[in-house]
N, C-alpha and C positions, 0 to 999 in steps of 0.2 A: 656591350655598354655605350652609353650616349653621355655627351657632355654638354655644358652651357656655361656660359660666363654671366655673372649678374654684378652689375656696377652699383654699388650703394650710393644713395643721395645722402651726402654728409658724411660725418665721421663715423666709422663702424669698425669694431674689432671683433673678428670670428672668435679669436681666442677667449675674450672676455665672455662673449654668449655661449661658448661650449662650456666653459669652466665655471659659470656662475650657478650656484644652487645645486639641484639634483642631489641632496642629501650629504653624503659625506664626501664629496669629491671636492678636493682642494687645488687642482689645476697642476699639481706638481708632475702628473704623468703625461700632460698635453704633447702630443706627437705632432701637432699642426694639422690633425684632421678631425673635422666633427661628423661623426657618422649617425645616420638616422635610419630607421625602418618603418614602413608602413604597411598596412593591409590597404590593398585597392578596393574601390567600390565593388561591393558584392561579396566581399570577404573570400573570395577564391583565389586569389593571386597577391603576391607580396613585391615590394621594391625596396631597395637599399639605395641611399645617395650619401656619397662622400663629398663634404664642402671643404675647400682649401682656399686660404687667402694670400695672394701674392704681395710682394712689397709694394706694389703700386695701390693696394687696397681693394683690387678686383676680386670677387668671389668665384671660384671655379667649382663647378658641381659635377660629378660623374654620377651616373646612376646605373643600377642593374636591376632587371625586373624579370619576373616569370612570363609576363606577356606585355604588349604594346600598350603604353598609356601617355598621357599628355601632362609633363610637368612645368611648373613654373609659368601658368598662362598670363600673368600679369606682368612679367618681366621682357617679354618679348622674345623669350627663348622657344625653340622649336620643341623643346621636351625630349622626353626619352623614347623615341619612337624608333630607333635604329636597332 
């Protein structure tokens, strides 16, 4: 697994982003982690990302994958290549 930190520009709430919409979700079961899953280019491999926001507002991303790939290219993070 690899990790990365993202510093939002301006006010940002991961909790609001994670619990907004998505059908019947009401946010009551929010455990502080936004989980995402992706198919990588070529549709041969998958990746999972867990996002957490610390009290200072910084968002921390941890990712797991079935093969190396580069994540978050515009944030300056090195991505999930570990």
